[in-house]
C-alpha positions in Angstrom: 11.4 -9.0 16.1 9.1 -11.9 16.4 10.5 -15.1 17.2 9.0 -18.5 15.8 6.4 -20.3 17.6 7.6 -23.6 16.2 9.6 -25.0 13.3 8.0 -27.1 10.6 8.9 -29.7 8.0 7.7 -29.3 4.6 7.9 -31.9 2.0 9.1 -31.0 -1.7 5.7 -30.3 -2.9 5.0 -27.5 0.0 2.9 -29.8 1.9 3.1 -29.9 5.8 4.6 -32.9 7.5 5.4 -31.8 11.1 6.3 -29.3 13.5 8.6 -29.2 16.8 8.9 -26.5 19.6 11.8 -23.9 19.3 13.4 -25.5 22.2 13.7 -28.9 20.5 14.8 -27.0 17.3 17.8 -25.6 19.2 18.6 -29.3 19.8 17.7 -31.1 16.6 17.4 -29.1 13.8 17.2 -31.7 11.1 14.5 -31.1 8.3 12.6 -28.6 10.6 13.8 -25.7 8.4 10.6 -23.4 8.1 10.1 -21.1 11.0 6.1 -20.7 12.0 4.8 -17.2 13.2 1.9 -16.1 14.7 -0.1 -12.8 13.7 0.8 -10.0 15.6 -1.4 -9.5 18.7 -1.3 -5.9 18.7 -4.5 -3.9 17.9 -4.8 -2.6 14.3 -7.0 -0.1 12.9 -8.2 0.3 9.2 -6.5 2.7 6.8 -9.2 5.4 6.7 -9.3 5.7 10.7 -5.2 5.8 10.3 -5.4 8.8 7.9 -8.3 10.6 10.1 -5.8 10.3 13.0 -2.9 11.4 11.3 -4.6 14.4 9.4 -6.1 15.5 13.0 -2.3 15.6 13.8 -1.3 17.7 10.9 -0.3 15.1 8.7 -1.2 15.7 4.9 -1.5 12.6 2.4 0.7 13.0 -0.7 -1.5 14.5 -3.3 -2.3 12.3 -6.1 -2.2 13.8 -9.7 -5.9 13.8 -11.4 -6.9 11.4 -14.2 -7.4 13.0 -17.9 -11.1 12.5 -17.1 -11.1 14.2 -13.9 -9.2 17.2 -15.6 -11.8 17.0 -18.6 -14.7 16.9 -16.4 -13.5 20.0 -14.2 -12.8 21.8 -17.2 -16.4 21.0 -18.9 -18.0 22.0 -15.5 -16.7 25.7 -16.0 -18.9 25.7 -19.0 -16.3 27.8 -21.1 -14.8 24.8 -23.2 -16.7 22.2 -25.5 -16.1 18.5 -24.8 -13.6 18.3 -27.5 -11.6 21.6 -26.1 -11.7 20.0 -22.5 -9.9 17.0 -23.9 -7.2 18.8 -25.7 -6.5 20.9 -22.8 -6.6 18.0 -20.4 -4.1 16.1 -22.5 -1.7 19.0 -22.2 -2.3 19.2 -18.5 -1.4 15.6 -18.3 1.8 16.3 -20.2 2.7 19.1 -18.0 2.0 16.8 -14.7 4.1 14.0 -16.3 7.1 16.3 -17.2 6.8 18.5 -13.9 4.9 16.3 -11.3 2.3 17.6 -8.7 3.6 20.1 -6.1 2.7 19.8 -2.6 0.8 22.8 -1.0 2.8 25.7 0.3 2.7 25.9 3.9 
């Protein structure tokens, strides 16, 4: 857990007034009630890089259910349904997903 680098005094409007060192705060707390922290100095990576690394190690992200439009577009791409029919089927698919959820892939 991080320790504060200072303790701040803040007025009723949330405006900064003053700050003191943690050693001084240990002796006289007074109105210095707001801890001040610095950002972690540990290196960070972006979300897409983290997903690529985790996937390479065998992790699979949680599968998200498709949107109604994605279901409809997929059905239309088969060429077997009209636009109206695809929307009707997409609505039924969404009802099933709402009732039963989406299952993770079997391994």
